[in-house]
Structure formats: C-alpha cells, structure tokens
TORGU-611406 format. One line per 10 residues: number of its first residue (from 1); their letters; for each residue x, y, z of N, C-alpha, C. Coordinates in nm, 2 decimals, decimal comma. Each point is the difference from the previous one (the first is absolute). Layout:
N
NUM	A	X/Y/Z/X/Y/Z/X/Y/Z; ...
This chain:
243
1	MAATRLELNL	0,09/-0,12/0,00/-0,09/0,12/0,00/0,09/0,12/0,00; -0,04/0,10/-0,09/0,08/0,12/-0,01/-0,01/0,09/0,13; 0,11/0,07/0,03/0,00/0,08/0,12/-0,09/0,13/-0,02; -0,07/0,04/0,10/-0,08/0,12/-0,02/0,09/0,12/0,02; -0,06/0,12/-0,03/0,07/0,13/0,02/0,05/0,02/0,14; -0,09/-0,04/0,09/0,03/0,02/0,15/0,12/-0,09/0,03; 0,00/-0,12/-0,04/0,11/-0,09/0,03/0,13/0,05/-0,06; -0,01/0,05/-0,13/0,12/0,05/-0,06/0,06/0,12/0,08; -0,09/0,09/0,04/0,04/0,11/0,08/0,07/-0,04/0,13; -0,07/-0,10/0,06/0,06/-0,06/0,13/0,14/-0,05/-0,02
11	MRLLSRCEAL	0,02/-0,08/-0,11/0,13/-0,06/-0,03/0,10/0,11/-0,02; -0,03/0,11/-0,08/0,09/0,11/-0,02/0,04/0,07/0,13; -0,10/0,03/0,08/0,03/0,07/0,13/0,08/-0,09/0,09; -0,03/-0,13/0,00/0,07/-0,10/0,08/0,15/0,00/-0,04; 0,02/-0,01/-0,13/0,14/0,00/-0,05/0,07/0,13/0,04; -0,07/0,11/-0,01/0,06/0,13/0,04/0,04/0,00/0,15; -0,09/-0,05/0,08/0,02/-0,01/0,15/0,12/-0,09/0,03; 0,01/-0,11/-0,07/0,12/-0,09/0,02/0,13/0,07/-0,03; -0,01/0,08/-0,11/0,13/0,07/-0,04/0,03/0,10/0,10; -0,10/0,08/0,06/0,03/0,10/0,10/0,05/-0,07/0,13
21	AAERRDPEEW	-0,06/-0,12/0,03/0,05/-0,07/0,12/0,14/-0,05/-0,01; 0,05/-0,02/-0,12/0,13/-0,05/-0,02/0,10/0,11/0,01; -0,04/0,13/-0,01/0,09/0,11/0,01/0,02/0,04/0,15; 0,12/0,07/0,02/0,02/0,06/0,13/-0,08/0,13/0,01; -0,10/0,00/0,08/-0,09/0,12/0,00/0,03/0,09/0,12; -0,04/0,13/-0,02/0,01/0,10/0,10/-0,10/-0,03/0,11; 0,03/0,03/0,13/-0,10/-0,03/0,10/-0,13/0,08/-0,02; 0,01/0,12/-0,07/-0,11/0,08/-0,03/-0,08/-0,04/-0,13; 0,05/-0,11/-0,06/-0,07/-0,04/-0,12/-0,14/-0,05/0,03; -0,10/0,05/-0,07/-0,14/-0,03/0,02/-0,07/-0,08/-0,11
31	RLEKYVAALE	0,07/0,00/-0,12/-0,07/-0,06/-0,11/-0,03/-0,15/0,02; 0,09/-0,08/0,05/-0,02/-0,14/0,01/-0,12/-0,03/0,09; -0,01/0,07/0,11/-0,11/-0,02/0,09/-0,14/0,03/-0,06; 0,00/0,11/-0,08/-0,12/0,03/-0,07/-0,04/-0,10/-0,11; 0,11/-0,04/-0,07/-0,02/-0,10/-0,10/-0,06/-0,14/0,05; 0,06/-0,04/0,12/-0,05/-0,12/0,06/-0,14/0,01/0,04; -0,04/0,12/0,06/-0,14/0,02/0,03/-0,09/-0,01/-0,12; 0,05/0,05/-0,11/-0,08/0,00/-0,12/-0,01/-0,15/-0,05; 0,11/-0,08/0,02/0,00/-0,14/-0,04/-0,11/-0,07/0,08; -0,01/0,03/0,13/-0,10/-0,07/0,08/-0,14/0,03/-0,05
41	DMLRELKKQS	-0,03/0,12/-0,04/-0,13/0,04/-0,05/-0,03/-0,07/-0,13; 0,10/0,00/-0,09/-0,02/-0,07/-0,13/-0,02/-0,15/0,01; 0,07/-0,06/0,10/-0,01/-0,14/0,02/-0,14/-0,04/0,06; -0,05/0,09/0,08/-0,14/-0,02/0,05/-0,10/0,01/-0,11; 0,02/0,09/-0,09/-0,09/0,02/-0,11/0,01/-0,12/-0,10; 0,12/-0,05/-0,02/0,02/-0,11/-0,09/-0,07/-0,13/0,05; 0,00/-0,02/0,14/-0,06/-0,12/0,05/-0,15/0,01/-0,01; -0,06/0,12/-0,02/-0,14/0,02/-0,01/-0,05/-0,02/-0,14; 0,09/0,00/-0,10/-0,04/-0,01/-0,14/-0,05/-0,14/-0,03; -0,09/0,00/-0,10/-0,05/-0,14/-0,04/0,10/-0,07/-0,09
51	SKPAPELLNE	0,08/0,08/-0,07/0,10/-0,06/-0,09/0,14/0,01/0,07; 0,00/-0,04/0,13/0,13/0,01/0,07/0,09/-0,12/-0,03; 0,13/0,02/0,02/0,10/-0,10/-0,03/-0,02/-0,13/0,08; 0,08/-0,10/-0,03/0,00/-0,13/0,07/0,03/0,02/0,15; -0,05/-0,08/0,09/0,03/0,02/0,14/0,15/-0,01/0,03; 0,08/-0,08/-0,07/0,14/-0,01/0,02/0,07/0,14/-0,03; -0,05/0,06/-0,11/0,06/0,13/-0,04/-0,04/0,11/0,10; -0,12/0,00/0,05/-0,04/0,09/0,10/0,07/-0,01/0,13; 0,03/-0,13/0,04/0,08/-0,02/0,12/0,14/0,05/-0,02; 0,05/-0,01/-0,12/0,14/0,05/-0,02/0,00/0,15/0,01
61	YSRKVDFLKG	-0,10/0,07/-0,06/-0,01/0,15/0,01/-0,01/0,04/0,15; -0,08/-0,07/0,07/-0,02/0,03/0,14/0,13/-0,02/0,08; 0,07/-0,11/-0,03/0,13/-0,03/0,07/0,10/0,12/-0,03; 0,01/0,05/-0,12/0,09/0,10/-0,03/-0,03/0,13/0,06; -0,14/0,03/0,00/-0,04/0,13/0,07/0,02/-0,01/0,15; -0,03/-0,11/0,06/0,03/-0,02/0,14/0,15/0,01/0,03; 0,08/-0,05/-0,09/0,15/0,01/0,03/0,04/0,15/0,00; -0,05/0,08/-0,10/0,04/0,14/-0,01/-0,05/0,07/0,12; -0,12/-0,03/0,04/-0,06/0,07/0,12/0,08/-0,04/0,12; 0,04/-0,12/0,02/0,08/-0,04/0,11/0,14/0,06/0,00
71	LLEAEKLSSS	0,05/0,01/-0,12/0,13/0,06/-0,02/0,00/0,15/0,05; -0,10/0,07/-0,03/-0,01/0,14/0,04/-0,02/0,01/0,15; -0,08/-0,09/0,06/-0,02/0,00/0,15/0,13/-0,04/0,07; 0,08/-0,09/-0,06/0,13/-0,04/0,06/0,10/0,12/0,00; 0,00/0,08/-0,11/0,09/0,11/-0,01/-0,03/0,11/0,10; -0,12/0,01/0,05/-0,04/0,10/0,10/0,05/-0,04/0,14; 0,05/-0,12/0,02/0,05/-0,04/0,13/0,13/0,07/0,03; 0,03/0,02/0,13/0,11/0,08/0,03/0,13/-0,08/0,01; -0,01/-0,12/0,05/0,12/-0,09/0,02/0,02/-0,09/-0,12; 0,13/-0,01/-0,04/0,04/-0,09/-0,11/-0,03/-0,14/0,03
81	TEKALANQFL	0,00/-0,04/0,13/-0,03/-0,14/0,04/-0,15/-0,02/-0,02; -0,08/0,10/0,03/-0,15/-0,02/-0,02/-0,03/-0,01/-0,15; 0,08/0,08/-0,08/-0,02/0,00/-0,15/0,04/-0,13/-0,05; 0,11/-0,06/0,04/0,05/-0,13/-0,05/-0,10/-0,11/0,04; -0,06/0,01/0,12/-0,10/-0,10/0,05/-0,12/0,01/-0,08; -0,05/0,12/-0,03/-0,12/0,02/-0,08/0,02/-0,04/-0,14; 0,12/0,02/-0,06/0,03/-0,05/-0,13/0,00/-0,15/-0,01; 0,03/-0,07/0,10/0,01/-0,14/0,00/-0,14/-0,06/-0,02; -0,11/0,07/0,04/-0,14/-0,05/-0,01/-0,06/0,05/-0,13; 0,07/0,07/-0,08/-0,06/0,05/-0,13/0,00/-0,12/-0,10
91	APGRTPTTAK	-0,10/-0,01/-0,08/-0,01/-0,10/-0,10/0,00/0,06/-0,14; 0,11/0,00/-0,08/0,00/0,06/-0,13/-0,08/-0,08/-0,10; -0,03/0,05/-0,12/-0,07/-0,07/-0,10/0,07/-0,12/-0,06; -0,07/-0,09/-0,05/0,06/-0,12/-0,06/0,03/0,01/-0,15; -0,07/0,08/-0,07/0,01/0,01/-0,14/0,04/0,14/-0,04; 0,07/0,02/-0,12/0,03/0,14/-0,04/-0,12/0,07/-0,04; 0,00/0,13/0,02/-0,11/0,09/-0,04/0,00/0,03/-0,15; 0,11/0,01/-0,06/0,01/0,03/-0,14/0,08/-0,11/-0,07; -0,01/-0,01/-0,13/0,07/-0,10/-0,07/0,15/0,02/-0,01; 0,05/0,13/0,03/0,14/0,03/0,00/0,07/-0,06/0,12
101	ERTPATKTVH	-0,07/-0,02/0,10/0,06/-0,05/0,13/0,03/-0,15/-0,01; 0,12/-0,04/0,04/0,04/-0,14/0,01/-0,03/-0,05/0,14; 0,03/0,09/0,10/-0,03/-0,02/0,14/-0,10/0,10/0,05; -0,10/-0,05/0,08/-0,10/0,10/0,05/0,06/0,12/0,07; -0,04/0,12/-0,04/0,06/0,12/0,05/-0,02/0,01/0,15; -0,11/-0,05/0,05/-0,02/0,01/0,15/0,10/-0,09/0,07; 0,04/-0,11/-0,06/0,10/-0,08/0,06/0,13/0,07/0,01; 0,04/0,07/-0,11/0,12/0,07/0,00/0,00/0,11/0,10; -0,11/0,07/0,01/-0,02/0,11/0,10/0,02/-0,06/0,14; -0,06/-0,12/0,02/0,01/-0,06/0,13/0,14/-0,03/0,04
111	LQTKARCTGQ	0,08/-0,06/-0,10/0,14/-0,03/0,03/0,08/0,13/0,03; -0,03/0,11/-0,08/0,07/0,12/0,02/-0,03/0,06/0,14; -0,13/-0,01/0,04/-0,04/0,06/0,13/0,07/-0,08/0,11; -0,01/-0,13/-0,01/0,07/-0,09/0,10/0,15/0,03/0,01; 0,06/0,02/-0,11/0,14/0,03/0,00/0,03/0,14/0,06; -0,09/0,09/-0,03/0,02/0,14/0,06/-0,02/0,00/0,15; -0,10/-0,08/0,04/-0,03/-0,01/0,15/0,12/-0,07/0,07; 0,05/-0,10/-0,07/0,11/-0,07/0,06/0,12/0,09/0,02; 0,03/0,08/-0,11/0,11/0,09/0,01/-0,02/0,10/0,11; -0,12/0,05/0,02/-0,02/0,10/0,10/0,01/-0,06/0,14
121	MRSELLGTVC	-0,04/-0,13/0,02/0,01/-0,06/0,12/0,15/-0,02/0,04; 0,08/-0,04/-0,10/0,15/-0,02/0,02/0,06/0,13/0,04; -0,04/0,11/-0,07/0,06/0,13/0,03/-0,04/0,04/0,14; -0,12/-0,02/0,04/-0,04/0,04/0,14/0,06/-0,09/0,11; 0,02/-0,13/-0,03/0,05/-0,09/0,10/0,15/0,01/0,01; 0,07/0,00/-0,11/0,15/0,00/0,00/0,05/0,14/0,01; -0,06/0,10/-0,07/0,05/0,14/0,01/0,13/0,02/-0,07; 0,06/-0,10/-0,07/0,13/0,01/-0,06/-0,01/-0,01/-0,15; -0,11/-0,05/-0,05/-0,01/-0,02/-0,14/-0,09/0,12/-0,06; 0,05/0,07/-0,09/-0,08/0,11/-0,06/-0,11/-0,05/-0,09
131	LTSDEKQSAV	-0,10/0,08/-0,02/-0,12/-0,03/-0,07/0,03/-0,03/-0,15; 0,10/0,07/-0,05/0,03/-0,02/-0,14/0,06/-0,14/-0,02; 0,08/-0,05/0,09/0,06/-0,13/-0,02/-0,11/-0,11/0,01; -0,09/0,02/0,10/-0,11/-0,10/0,01/-0,09/0,00/-0,12; -0,02/0,11/-0,06/-0,09/0,00/-0,12/0,07/-0,07/-0,12; 0,13/0,02/-0,01/0,08/-0,07/-0,10/-0,01/-0,15/0,02; 0,02/-0,04/0,12/0,00/-0,14/0,03/-0,14/-0,06/-0,03; -0,10/0,08/0,04/-0,14/-0,04/-0,02/-0,03/-0,01/-0,15; 0,05/0,09/-0,07/-0,02/0,00/-0,15/0,06/-0,13/-0,06; 0,12/-0,03/0,05/0,07/-0,12/-0,05/-0,08/-0,13/0,03
141	ELDAVLQHHQ	-0,05/0,00/0,13/-0,08/-0,11/0,04/-0,13/-0,01/-0,08; -0,06/0,11/-0,03/-0,12/0,01/-0,08/0,02/-0,05/-0,14; 0,11/0,05/-0,06/0,04/-0,05/-0,13/0,02/-0,15/-0,01; 0,06/-0,05/0,11/0,03/-0,15/0,00/-0,14/-0,07/0,01; -0,09/0,05/0,09/-0,13/-0,07/0,01/-0,08/0,01/-0,13; 0,00/0,11/-0,06/-0,07/0,02/-0,13/0,06/-0,09/-0,11; 0,13/-0,01/0,00/0,07/-0,09/-0,10/-0,04/-0,14/0,03; -0,01/-0,04/0,13/-0,03/-0,14/0,03/-0,15/-0,03/-0,05; -0,09/0,10/0,03/-0,13/-0,02/-0,05/-0,01/-0,01/-0,15; 0,07/0,08/-0,07/0,00/-0,01/-0,14/0,06/-0,13/-0,05
151	DMQEKLAEEM	0,11/-0,05/0,06/0,05/-0,13/-0,04/-0,10/-0,11/0,02; -0,07/0,01/0,12/-0,09/-0,11/0,03/-0,12/0,01/-0,10; -0,04/0,12/-0,04/-0,11/0,01/-0,10/0,04/-0,06/-0,14; 0,13/0,03/-0,04/0,05/-0,05/-0,13/0,01/-0,15/0,01; 0,05/-0,05/0,11/0,01/-0,15/0,01/-0,13/-0,06/0,00; -0,10/0,06/0,07/-0,14/-0,06/0,00/-0,06/0,01/-0,14; 0,03/0,11/-0,08/-0,05/0,01/-0,14/0,06/-0,11/-0,09; 0,13/-0,03/0,02/0,06/-0,10/-0,08/-0,05/-0,14/0,03; -0,03/-0,02/0,13/-0,05/-0,13/0,04/-0,14/-0,02/-0,05; -0,08/0,10/0,00/-0,14/0,00/-0,05/0,01/-0,03/-0,15
161	LSLARSLKNN	0,09/0,07/-0,07/0,01/-0,02/-0,15/0,04/-0,14/-0,03; 0,10/-0,06/0,08/0,04/-0,13/-0,02/-0,11/-0,10/0,03; -0,08/0,03/0,10/-0,11/-0,09/0,03/-0,11/0,00/-0,11; -0,02/0,12/-0,06/-0,10/0,02/-0,11/0,05/-0,08/-0,12; 0,13/0,01/-0,03/0,05/-0,08/-0,11/-0,01/-0,15/0,02; 0,03/-0,04/0,12/-0,01/-0,15/0,03/-0,15/-0,04/-0,01; -0,09/0,08/0,05/-0,14/-0,03/-0,01/-0,05/-0,01/-0,14; 0,05/0,09/-0,09/-0,03/0,00/-0,14/0,05/-0,13/-0,07; 0,12/-0,03/0,03/0,06/-0,13/-0,06/-0,08/-0,12/0,05; -0,03/-0,01/0,13/-0,08/-0,11/0,05/-0,14/0,00/-0,07
171	TLAAQNVIKQ	-0,06/0,11/-0,02/-0,13/0,01/-0,06/0,01/-0,05/-0,14; 0,10/0,04/-0,08/0,01/-0,04/-0,14/0,03/-0,15/0,00; 0,08/-0,05/0,09/0,03/-0,15/0,00/-0,13/-0,07/0,03; -0,08/0,05/0,09/-0,13/-0,07/0,04/-0,09/0,00/-0,12; 0,00/0,12/-0,07/-0,09/0,01/-0,12/0,04/-0,10/-0,11; 0,13/-0,02/-0,02/0,04/-0,10/-0,10/-0,03/-0,14/0,04; 0,01/-0,03/0,13/-0,04/-0,14/0,05/-0,15/-0,02/-0,02; -0,08/0,10/0,04/-0,14/-0,01/-0,02/-0,04/-0,02/-0,15; 0,07/0,08/-0,08/-0,03/-0,01/-0,15/0,03/-0,14/-0,05; 0,12/-0,06/0,04/0,03/-0,13/-0,04/-0,10/-0,10/0,05
181	DNQTLSHSLR	-0,04/0,01/0,13/-0,10/-0,09/0,05/-0,13/0,01/-0,07; -0,04/0,12/-0,04/-0,12/0,01/-0,07/0,00/-0,06/-0,14; 0,12/0,01/-0,07/0,02/-0,06/-0,13/-0,01/-0,16/0,02; 0,07/-0,05/0,10/0,00/-0,15/0,02/-0,14/-0,04/0,03; -0,08/0,07/0,08/-0,13/-0,04/0,03/-0,09/0,01/-0,12; 0,01/0,10/-0,08/-0,07/0,01/-0,13/0,02/-0,12/-0,09; 0,13/-0,03/-0,01/0,04/-0,12/-0,08/-0,06/-0,13/0,05; 0,00/-0,01/0,13/-0,05/-0,12/0,07/-0,15/-0,01/-0,03; -0,07/0,11/0,01/-0,15/0,00/-0,02/-0,03/-0,03/-0,15; 0,08/0,05/-0,09/-0,02/-0,03/-0,14/0,02/-0,15/-0,03
191	MADQNFEKLK	0,10/-0,06/0,06/0,03/-0,14/-0,01/-0,11/-0,08/0,06; -0,05/0,04/0,12/-0,12/-0,07/0,06/-0,12/0,00/-0,09; -0,03/0,12/-0,06/-0,11/0,01/-0,09/0,01/-0,09/-0,12; 0,12/-0,01/-0,06/0,02/-0,09/-0,11/-0,01/-0,14/0,04; 0,05/-0,04/0,12/-0,01/-0,14/0,04/-0,14/-0,04/0,03; -0,08/0,10/0,06/-0,14/-0,02/0,03/-0,08/-0,03/-0,13; 0,03/0,08/-0,11/-0,07/-0,02/-0,13/0,04/-0,13/-0,06; 0,13/-0,04/0,01/0,04/-0,13/-0,05/-0,07/-0,12/0,08; -0,01/0,02/0,13/-0,06/-0,10/0,08/-0,15/-0,01/-0,03; -0,06/0,11/-0,02/-0,14/0,00/-0,04/-0,03/-0,07/-0,13
201	DESDRLEQHA	0,09/0,02/-0,10/-0,02/-0,06/-0,13/0,02/-0,15/0,01; 0,10/-0,04/0,08/0,03/-0,15/0,02/-0,12/-0,06/0,07; -0,05/0,07/0,10/-0,12/-0,06/0,07/-0,12/-0,02/-0,09; -0,02/0,10/-0,09/-0,11/-0,01/-0,10/0,02/-0,12/-0,09; 0,12/-0,01/-0,05/0,03/-0,11/-0,09/-0,01/-0,14/0,07; 0,04/-0,01/0,13/-0,01/-0,12/0,07/-0,15/-0,03/0,03; -0,08/0,10/0,03/-0,14/-0,02/0,02/-0,07/-0,05/-0,13; 0,03/0,06/-0,11/-0,05/-0,05/-0,13/0,04/-0,15/-0,03; 0,12/-0,03/0,03/0,05/-0,13/-0,02/-0,07/-0,10/0,09; -0,02/0,04/0,13/-0,07/-0,09/0,09/-0,14/-0,02/-0,04
211	KKSVNWLLWI	-0,07/0,10/-0,05/-0,14/-0,01/-0,05/0,00/-0,10/-0,12; 0,09/0,01/-0,09/0,00/-0,09/-0,12/0,03/-0,15/0,05; 0,09/-0,01/0,09/0,03/-0,14/0,05/-0,13/-0,06/0,07; -0,07/0,08/0,08/-0,12/-0,05/0,06/-0,10/-0,04/-0,10; -0,02/0,08/-0,10/-0,10/-0,03/-0,10/0,03/-0,13/-0,07; 0,12/-0,02/-0,04/0,04/-0,13/-0,07/-0,02/-0,12/0,10; 0,03/0,02/0,12/-0,02/-0,11/0,10/-0,15/-0,04/0,02; -0,08/0,11/0,00/-0,14/-0,03/0,01/-0,06/-0,08/-0,12; 0,05/0,04/-0,12/-0,05/-0,07/-0,12/0,05/-0,15/0,00; 0,12/-0,02/0,04/0,05/-0,13/0,01/-0,07/-0,09/0,10
221	MLIVVCFIFI	-0,03/0,06/0,12/-0,08/-0,08/0,10/-0,14/-0,03/-0,05; -0,06/0,10/-0,07/-0,13/-0,02/-0,05/-0,01/-0,11/-0,10; 0,10/-0,01/-0,09/0,01/-0,10/-0,10/0,02/-0,14/0,06; 0,09/0,00/0,10/0,03/-0,13/0,07/-0,13/-0,05/0,07; -0,08/0,09/0,07/-0,12/-0,04/0,07/-0,10/-0,05/-0,10; -0,02/0,07/-0,12/-0,09/-0,05/-0,10/0,04/-0,14/-0,06; 0,13/-0,01/-0,02/0,05/-0,13/-0,05/-0,03/-0,11/0,10; 0,02/0,02/0,13/-0,03/-0,10/0,10/-0,15/-0,03/0,00; -0,08/0,10/-0,01/-0,14/-0,02/0,01/-0,05/-0,08/-0,12; 0,05/0,04/-0,12/-0,04/-0,08/-0,12/0,05/-0,14/0,01
231	SMILFIRIFP	0,12/-0,02/0,05/0,05/-0,13/0,01/-0,08/-0,09/0,10; -0,05/0,06/0,11/-0,08/-0,08/0,09/-0,13/-0,04/-0,06; -0,06/0,09/-0,08/-0,13/-0,03/-0,06/0,02/-0,12/-0,10; 0,11/0,01/-0,08/0,03/-0,10/-0,10/0,03/-0,13/0,07; 0,07/0,00/0,11/0,03/-0,12/0,08/-0,13/-0,06/0,05; -0,09/0,08/0,05/-0,13/-0,06/0,05/-0,08/-0,06/-0,11; 0,00/0,07/-0,12/-0,07/-0,06/-0,11/0,06/-0,13/-0,05; 0,13/0,00/-0,01/0,06/-0,12/-0,06/0,00/-0,11/0,10; 0,02/0,02/0,12/0,00/-0,11/0,10/-0,12/0,02/0,10; -0,11/-0,06/-0,04/-0,12/0,01/0,09/0,02/-0,06/0,13
241	KLK	-0,09/0,03/0,09/0,02/-0,05/0,14/-0,03/-0,15/0,00; 0,09/-0,07/0,06/-0,02/-0,15/0,02/-0,10/-0,03/0,10; -0,09/-0,10/-0,04/-0,10/-0,04/0,09/0,05/-0,11/0,09
C-alpha cells in the first residue's frame, strides 16, 4: 500500500530530527524539541486514519519517536551519571528511516550519546582526561562499532544470497526429477492401456473360439444320441422279445 501524504511528511520530519539529534547541539537549541512534539501529533493522526500503515511500521515509528523524546529528557538531567543511566534504557529504531541509511540513524545516535556520556563520566571521575581526548576515543569506538555492524550486515547478505542460490538449485533439481517421474508414469500408463486393449482382443477371440467349440460338441452329442436311439429301435424290431 502506498504511503499517504501524512506518512511521507512524518518520515521526512523524523529523518530531520534524527539528523539534528546526531549533531552536537547548543543547550539553547529548541528546534528538536518542537519537531519531536510535532512528530507525536502527526503519529497520533496517522493512527486514526483508515488507510494507516501496517502495525509493525506504526510500532517502528512510535519506537523512534519515543527514543527521540527520551533522548531530550535525558539531556535535561544535570548529572552525567544520570544521563548515562537514562540512555541505557532508551530503545532505538530497528530499521532505517530512509533508503540511504545502512544502519538505523537512531541506533547511531544512541551509540554517540552513550559514548559522549561515558566520556563525561570519565572526565568527572578521573579529572585528568580532557574532554577532547574522550571524544576522540569515543569516536574511534563508535567507528569500530559501526564498522562491525556493517561487516555483519554484509556477511548476512552474502549468506542469504548463497542460501537463495542453493534453494534455487534444489528447486530446479526437484523439478527435473518430478518431470522425469511424470514422463515415466505417462509411458507406463500408455503401455498399460495398450496391454489392456490386447488382453481384451484376446479375450474376445477366446470367447468366440469357446462358443464354436461348444456348438460342435452339442451337435456331435445330438448325433450320437440319435444314433443310439435308432439303433435301439432297430434292435428291438430285429430281435423280438423271447417268450
């Protein structure tokens, strides 16, 4: 089903919010909060429509909006420890918002935020590592995590492609076997029909032959009986009964 205008607008605004969340924002930045509030209103309207998306897609939209909302609430906390703890409970989206994304943007934002909070906690606890150094290390860790996810996705795609090829080959082999079995069965049926016709002809011939044999036997028996009868009459006539 094609996406409605409201759904397209929601996707565009959601993509814009994900991009803003990925940037380092000024504490006075107000756009993201307003955009997220607009996303909530649009999502409520989308759920009321008769031609709304599939339940799985609506759940994914809700998951991403709730993540952005929770991210804003976590940023308002004063302690880096509280921010890190709040970020631990955030659930990013499972699928990309746009076709250009290979990894869901909310997942990337989640990793960046966790790395930033970890850096702030180290800085507060140790007091010897500067913020810039922590950010560089977090960026390296983030790149490694993203590269790992990308490698896993490519490996999964290759395995799925290999499985699809194997399934196609097995299907073709099964089709060939079924085709050969059908040909053998058709040949056997034709041979059975031919044998049945031959057996029927032979049965008819045998039946005719049996009828002819019975007819000749009846005539012979009738002749023999008549001969015996006539012979007895002649015998009685020729040799009268002795007194």
